[in-house]
VMD Tcl script that builds the backbone (N, CA, C; Angstrom):
set m [mol new atoms 291]
animate dup $m
set s [atomselect $m all]
$s set {name element resname resid chain x y z} {
  {N N UNK 1 A -1.810 6.657 -8.267}
  {CA C UNK 1 A -2.239 5.471 -7.566}
  {C C UNK 1 A -1.209 5.169 -6.484}
  {N N UNK 2 A -1.687 5.019 -5.274}
  {CA C UNK 2 A -0.844 4.666 -4.143}
  {C C UNK 2 A -1.009 3.175 -3.885}
  {N N UNK 3 A 0.098 2.468 -3.788}
  {CA C UNK 3 A 0.084 1.038 -3.494}
  {C C UNK 3 A 0.771 0.823 -2.150}
  {N N UNK 4 A 0.145 0.019 -1.321}
  {CA C UNK 4 A 0.694 -0.276 0.000}
  {C C UNK 4 A 0.716 -1.787 0.159}
  {N N UNK 5 A 1.871 -2.334 0.502}
  {CA C UNK 5 A 1.993 -3.766 0.773}
  {C C UNK 5 A 2.266 -3.898 2.266}
  {N N UNK 6 A 1.352 -4.582 2.972}
  {CA C UNK 6 A 1.483 -4.769 4.425}
  {C C UNK 6 A 1.263 -6.227 4.786}
  {N N UNK 7 A 1.715 -6.579 5.981}
  {CA C UNK 7 A 1.424 -7.918 6.484}
  {C C UNK 7 A -0.084 -8.123 6.530}
  {N N UNK 8 A -0.492 -9.341 6.309}
  {CA C UNK 8 A -1.916 -9.693 6.287}
  {C C UNK 8 A -2.599 -9.234 7.568}
  {N N UNK 9 A -3.747 -8.576 7.433}
  {CA C UNK 9 A -4.514 -8.144 8.586}
  {C C UNK 9 A -4.354 -6.676 8.938}
  {N N UNK 10 A -3.490 -5.954 8.235}
  {CA C UNK 10 A -3.255 -4.547 8.549}
  {C C UNK 10 A -3.896 -3.589 7.540}
  {N N UNK 11 A -4.694 -4.097 6.629}
  {CA C UNK 11 A -5.285 -3.233 5.608}
  {C C UNK 11 A -6.238 -2.195 6.200}
  {N N UNK 12 A -6.957 -2.546 7.243}
  {CA C UNK 12 A -7.877 -1.582 7.858}
  {C C UNK 12 A -7.106 -0.442 8.510}
  {N N UNK 13 A -5.973 -0.744 9.141}
  {CA C UNK 13 A -5.135 0.313 9.718}
  {C C UNK 13 A -4.603 1.240 8.629}
  {N N UNK 14 A -4.257 0.672 7.487}
  {CA C UNK 14 A -3.815 1.485 6.343}
  {C C UNK 14 A -4.918 2.445 5.935}
  {N N UNK 15 A -6.134 1.936 5.822}
  {CA C UNK 15 A -7.242 2.775 5.369}
  {C C UNK 15 A -7.633 3.827 6.402}
  {N N UNK 16 A -7.515 3.530 7.680}
  {CA C UNK 16 A -7.796 4.538 8.708}
  {C C UNK 16 A -6.819 5.703 8.556}
  {N N UNK 17 A -5.536 5.395 8.396}
  {CA C UNK 17 A -4.526 6.443 8.218}
  {C C UNK 17 A -4.753 7.201 6.918}
  {N N UNK 18 A -5.081 6.487 5.849}
  {CA C UNK 18 A -5.280 7.122 4.538}
  {C C UNK 18 A -6.497 8.041 4.555}
  {N N UNK 19 A -7.588 7.593 5.141}
  {CA C UNK 19 A -8.797 8.430 5.206}
  {C C UNK 19 A -8.548 9.695 6.021}
  {N N UNK 20 A -7.794 9.579 7.112}
  {CA C UNK 20 A -7.488 10.741 7.949}
  {C C UNK 20 A -6.678 11.787 7.169}
  {N N UNK 21 A -5.948 11.330 6.152}
  {CA C UNK 21 A -5.136 12.237 5.337}
  {C C UNK 21 A -5.839 12.672 4.056}
  {N N UNK 22 A -7.086 12.241 3.860}
  {CA C UNK 22 A -7.844 12.717 2.713}
  {C C UNK 22 A -8.243 11.698 1.676}
  {N N UNK 23 A -7.893 10.431 1.849}
  {CA C UNK 23 A -8.287 9.410 0.879}
  {C C UNK 23 A -9.771 9.103 1.017}
  {N N UNK 24 A -10.421 8.825 -0.099}
  {CA C UNK 24 A -11.836 8.499 -0.082}
  {C C UNK 24 A -12.114 7.029 0.131}
  {N N UNK 25 A -11.216 6.172 -0.286}
  {CA C UNK 25 A -11.414 4.736 -0.180}
  {C C UNK 25 A -10.271 3.998 -0.837}
  {N N UNK 26 A -10.358 2.704 -0.855}
  {CA C UNK 26 A -9.298 1.902 -1.445}
  {C C UNK 26 A -9.788 0.505 -1.752}
  {N N UNK 27 A -8.933 -0.277 -2.362}
  {CA C UNK 27 A -9.221 -1.665 -2.706}
  {C C UNK 27 A -8.162 -2.544 -2.066}
  {N N UNK 28 A -8.586 -3.638 -1.427}
  {CA C UNK 28 A -7.661 -4.555 -0.773}
  {C C UNK 28 A -7.581 -5.844 -1.574}
  {N N UNK 29 A -6.368 -6.282 -1.824}
  {CA C UNK 29 A -6.108 -7.549 -2.509}
  {C C UNK 29 A -5.262 -8.398 -1.576}
  {N N UNK 30 A -5.718 -9.607 -1.286}
  {CA C UNK 30 A -4.930 -10.521 -0.463}
  {C C UNK 30 A -3.938 -11.227 -1.374}
  {N N UNK 31 A -2.681 -11.346 -0.908}
  {CA C UNK 31 A -1.648 -11.886 -1.795}
  {C C UNK 31 A -0.617 -12.704 -1.029}
  {N N UNK 32 A 0.202 -13.368 -1.792}
  {CA C UNK 32 A 1.346 -14.105 -1.278}
  {C C UNK 32 A 2.464 -13.944 -2.293}
  {N N UNK 33 A 3.623 -13.563 -1.824}
  {CA C UNK 33 A 4.750 -13.347 -2.729}
  {C C UNK 33 A 5.415 -14.666 -3.092}
  {N N UNK 34 A 5.960 -14.695 -4.267}
  {CA C UNK 34 A 6.769 -15.811 -4.714}
  {C C UNK 34 A 8.137 -15.211 -5.038}
  {N N UNK 35 A 9.076 -15.380 -4.078}
  {CA C UNK 35 A 10.368 -14.718 -4.178}
  {C C UNK 35 A 11.475 -15.725 -3.961}
  {N N UNK 36 A 12.557 -15.565 -4.686}
  {CA C UNK 36 A 13.756 -16.356 -4.475}
  {C C UNK 36 A 14.318 -16.007 -3.094}
  {N N UNK 37 A 14.584 -17.002 -2.255}
  {CA C UNK 37 A 15.061 -16.764 -0.891}
  {C C UNK 37 A 16.333 -15.930 -0.844}
  {N N UNK 38 A 17.139 -15.947 -1.882}
  {CA C UNK 38 A 18.376 -15.160 -1.866}
  {C C UNK 38 A 18.107 -13.670 -1.993}
  {N N UNK 39 A 16.920 -13.288 -2.458}
  {CA C UNK 39 A 16.588 -11.866 -2.609}
  {C C UNK 39 A 16.087 -11.257 -1.313}
  {N N UNK 40 A 15.564 -12.060 -0.391}
  {CA C UNK 40 A 14.936 -11.538 0.821}
  {C C UNK 40 A 15.845 -10.660 1.673}
  {N N UNK 41 A 17.120 -11.025 1.912}
  {CA C UNK 41 A 17.951 -10.154 2.753}
  {C C UNK 41 A 18.146 -8.750 2.171}
  {N N UNK 42 A 18.066 -8.598 0.871}
  {CA C UNK 42 A 18.276 -7.297 0.232}
  {C C UNK 42 A 17.039 -6.406 0.318}
  {N N UNK 43 A 15.879 -6.992 0.496}
  {CA C UNK 43 A 14.637 -6.237 0.529}
  {C C UNK 43 A 14.385 -5.650 1.909}
  {N N UNK 44 A 14.766 -6.339 2.965}
  {CA C UNK 44 A 14.559 -5.849 4.317}
  {C C UNK 44 A 13.218 -6.221 4.903}
  {N N UNK 45 A 12.492 -7.097 4.250}
  {CA C UNK 45 A 11.191 -7.546 4.742}
  {C C UNK 45 A 10.993 -8.981 4.301}
  {N N UNK 46 A 10.147 -9.687 5.027}
  {CA C UNK 46 A 9.847 -11.063 4.663}
  {C C UNK 46 A 8.721 -11.063 3.644}
  {N N UNK 47 A 9.066 -11.136 2.382}
  {CA C UNK 47 A 8.062 -11.073 1.324}
  {C C UNK 47 A 7.371 -12.410 1.080}
  {N N UNK 48 A 7.843 -13.473 1.716}
  {CA C UNK 48 A 7.245 -14.785 1.481}
  {C C UNK 48 A 5.942 -14.969 2.255}
  {N N UNK 49 A 5.691 -14.136 3.259}
  {CA C UNK 49 A 4.461 -14.244 4.022}
  {C C UNK 49 A 3.277 -13.761 3.202}
  {N N UNK 50 A 2.071 -14.094 3.693}
  {CA C UNK 50 A 0.877 -13.568 3.049}
  {C C UNK 50 A 0.759 -12.080 3.359}
  {N N UNK 51 A 0.337 -11.328 2.376}
  {CA C UNK 51 A 0.275 -9.873 2.488}
  {C C UNK 51 A -1.090 -9.367 2.057}
  {N N UNK 52 A -1.367 -8.127 2.410}
  {CA C UNK 52 A -2.490 -7.377 1.867}
  {C C UNK 52 A -1.898 -6.270 1.012}
  {N N UNK 53 A -2.466 -6.067 -0.149}
  {CA C UNK 53 A -2.090 -4.946 -1.003}
  {C C UNK 53 A -3.278 -3.999 -1.014}
  {N N UNK 54 A -3.034 -2.754 -0.645}
  {CA C UNK 54 A -4.081 -1.742 -0.636}
  {C C UNK 54 A -3.782 -0.779 -1.768}
  {N N UNK 55 A -4.768 -0.570 -2.639}
  {CA C UNK 55 A -4.627 0.337 -3.773}
  {C C UNK 55 A -5.570 1.510 -3.558}
  {N N UNK 56 A -5.012 2.718 -3.606}
  {CA C UNK 56 A -5.775 3.939 -3.386}
  {C C UNK 56 A -5.528 4.869 -4.565}
  {N N UNK 57 A -6.590 5.335 -5.189}
  {CA C UNK 57 A -6.456 6.338 -6.245}
  {C C UNK 57 A -6.641 7.697 -5.592}
  {N N UNK 58 A -5.634 8.550 -5.733}
  {CA C UNK 58 A -5.659 9.875 -5.105}
  {C C UNK 58 A -5.175 10.914 -6.106}
  {N N UNK 59 A -5.586 12.153 -5.889}
  {CA C UNK 59 A -5.093 13.211 -6.772}
  {C C UNK 59 A -3.707 13.652 -6.313}
  {N N UNK 60 A -3.033 14.388 -7.167}
  {CA C UNK 60 A -1.655 14.797 -6.908}
  {C C UNK 60 A -1.531 15.652 -5.655}
  {N N UNK 61 A -2.556 16.425 -5.346}
  {CA C UNK 61 A -2.489 17.331 -4.202}
  {C C UNK 61 A -2.494 16.593 -2.858}
  {N N UNK 62 A -3.137 15.435 -2.774}
  {CA C UNK 62 A -3.228 14.713 -1.503}
  {C C UNK 62 A -2.333 13.478 -1.431}
  {N N UNK 63 A -1.730 13.110 -2.533}
  {CA C UNK 63 A -0.953 11.868 -2.601}
  {C C UNK 63 A 0.146 11.785 -1.539}
  {N N UNK 64 A 0.985 12.787 -1.436}
  {CA C UNK 64 A 2.116 12.726 -0.504}
  {C C UNK 64 A 1.652 12.674 0.946}
  {N N UNK 65 A 0.639 13.454 1.300}
  {CA C UNK 65 A 0.127 13.438 2.675}
  {C C UNK 65 A -0.436 12.066 3.032}
  {N N UNK 66 A -1.129 11.449 2.093}
  {CA C UNK 66 A -1.686 10.115 2.325}
  {C C UNK 66 A -0.559 9.102 2.511}
  {N N UNK 67 A 0.439 9.167 1.643}
  {CA C UNK 67 A 1.569 8.236 1.737}
  {C C UNK 67 A 2.310 8.395 3.060}
  {N N UNK 68 A 2.529 9.626 3.498}
  {CA C UNK 68 A 3.231 9.871 4.756}
  {C C UNK 68 A 2.420 9.366 5.948}
  {N N UNK 69 A 1.114 9.588 5.935}
  {CA C UNK 69 A 0.263 9.125 7.031}
  {C C UNK 69 A 0.289 7.600 7.128}
  {N N UNK 70 A 0.226 6.941 5.990}
  {CA C UNK 70 A 0.280 5.470 5.981}
  {C C UNK 70 A 1.624 4.994 6.496}
  {N N UNK 71 A 2.691 5.621 6.049}
  {CA C UNK 71 A 4.032 5.218 6.460}
  {C C UNK 71 A 4.235 5.381 7.966}
  {N N UNK 72 A 3.699 6.455 8.535}
  {CA C UNK 72 A 3.824 6.672 9.983}
  {C C UNK 72 A 3.123 5.589 10.782}
  {N N UNK 73 A 1.921 5.190 10.348}
  {CA C UNK 73 A 1.119 4.215 11.096}
  {C C UNK 73 A 1.441 2.762 10.758}
  {N N UNK 74 A 1.831 2.515 9.504}
  {CA C UNK 74 A 1.977 1.127 9.042}
  {C C UNK 74 A 3.257 0.909 8.242}
  {N N UNK 75 A 4.261 1.725 8.452}
  {CA C UNK 75 A 5.493 1.645 7.681}
  {C C UNK 75 A 6.346 0.436 7.990}
  {N N UNK 76 A 7.482 0.367 7.358}
  {CA C UNK 76 A 8.370 -0.788 7.445}
  {C C UNK 76 A 8.866 -1.037 8.868}
  {N N UNK 77 A 8.911 -0.002 9.703}
  {CA C UNK 77 A 9.407 -0.161 11.073}
  {C C UNK 77 A 8.297 -0.482 12.075}
  {N N UNK 78 A 7.092 -0.759 11.583}
  {CA C UNK 78 A 5.968 -1.137 12.437}
  {C C UNK 78 A 5.700 -2.628 12.267}
  {N N UNK 79 A 4.762 -3.146 13.035}
  {CA C UNK 79 A 4.386 -4.561 12.888}
  {C C UNK 79 A 3.761 -4.840 11.532}
  {N N UNK 80 A 3.170 -3.832 10.919}
  {CA C UNK 80 A 2.562 -4.008 9.601}
  {C C UNK 80 A 3.620 -4.230 8.524}
  {N N UNK 81 A 4.831 -3.720 8.750}
  {CA C UNK 81 A 5.952 -3.847 7.801}
  {C C UNK 81 A 5.580 -3.328 6.419}
  {N N UNK 82 A 4.902 -2.170 6.390}
  {CA C UNK 82 A 4.378 -1.634 5.146}
  {C C UNK 82 A 5.403 -0.993 4.233}
  {N N UNK 83 A 5.209 -1.221 2.969}
  {CA C UNK 83 A 5.963 -0.561 1.902}
  {C C UNK 83 A 4.952 0.253 1.113}
  {N N UNK 84 A 5.215 1.550 0.957}
  {CA C UNK 84 A 4.284 2.453 0.295}
  {C C UNK 84 A 4.970 3.050 -0.931}
  {N N UNK 85 A 4.303 2.961 -2.080}
  {CA C UNK 85 A 4.847 3.592 -3.291}
  {C C UNK 85 A 3.696 4.087 -4.149}
  {N N UNK 86 A 4.024 4.921 -5.114}
  {CA C UNK 86 A 2.975 5.437 -5.999}
  {C C UNK 86 A 3.366 5.218 -7.450}
  {N N UNK 87 A 2.342 5.137 -8.272}
  {CA C UNK 87 A 2.502 4.988 -9.721}
  {C C UNK 87 A 1.552 5.965 -10.399}
  {N N UNK 88 A 1.972 6.543 -11.510}
  {CA C UNK 88 A 1.053 7.449 -12.216}
  {C C UNK 88 A -0.038 6.668 -12.933}
  {N N UNK 89 A -1.188 7.279 -13.054}
  {CA C UNK 89 A -2.272 6.722 -13.862}
  {C C UNK 89 A -2.382 7.610 -15.090}
  {N N UNK 90 A -2.027 7.066 -16.237}
  {CA C UNK 90 A -2.041 7.853 -17.478}
  {C C UNK 90 A -3.372 7.774 -18.207}
  {N N UNK 91 A -3.988 6.610 -18.184}
  {CA C UNK 91 A -5.253 6.404 -18.897}
  {C C UNK 91 A -6.138 5.467 -18.099}
  {N N UNK 92 A -7.434 5.640 -18.228}
  {CA C UNK 92 A -8.403 4.748 -17.610}
  {C C UNK 92 A -9.481 4.456 -18.645}
  {N N UNK 93 A -9.834 3.188 -18.773}
  {CA C UNK 93 A -10.892 2.788 -19.691}
  {C C UNK 93 A -11.924 2.011 -18.884}
  {N N UNK 94 A -13.202 2.313 -19.098}
  {CA C UNK 94 A -14.254 1.527 -18.505}
  {C C UNK 94 A -14.997 2.198 -17.356}
  {N N UNK 95 A -14.657 3.424 -17.001}
  {CA C UNK 95 A -15.367 4.094 -15.909}
  {C C UNK 95 A -16.557 4.898 -16.366}
  {N N UNK 96 A -16.619 5.227 -17.650}
  {CA C UNK 96 A -17.761 5.990 -18.164}
  {C C UNK 96 A -18.130 5.468 -19.547}
  {N N UNK 97 A -19.304 5.846 -20.001}
  {CA C UNK 97 A -19.771 5.386 -21.313}
  {C C UNK 97 A -19.134 6.182 -22.433}
}
mol reanalyze $m
mol bondsrecalc $m
mol representation Tube
mol addrep $m
């Protein structure tokens, strides 16, 4: 599972980059961080603003290419201020009977 946290309004740019690298689709969650102000300088981004979280399920073969494409278009050094990370999916319940 690829997770991308970007400034609000950049989720479509994330998905354009992800699809170009092989992603089939994703889910967008609108969010707002609740962070202690003393932690913000260590993170390197303003986490107190409203954000979009994009979740993409990808196979191991395409995961890195998708993450790199997103980072190039919407990474931390862009206006999107994106942070891209992945987590393993060990089990899934509820997708089939």
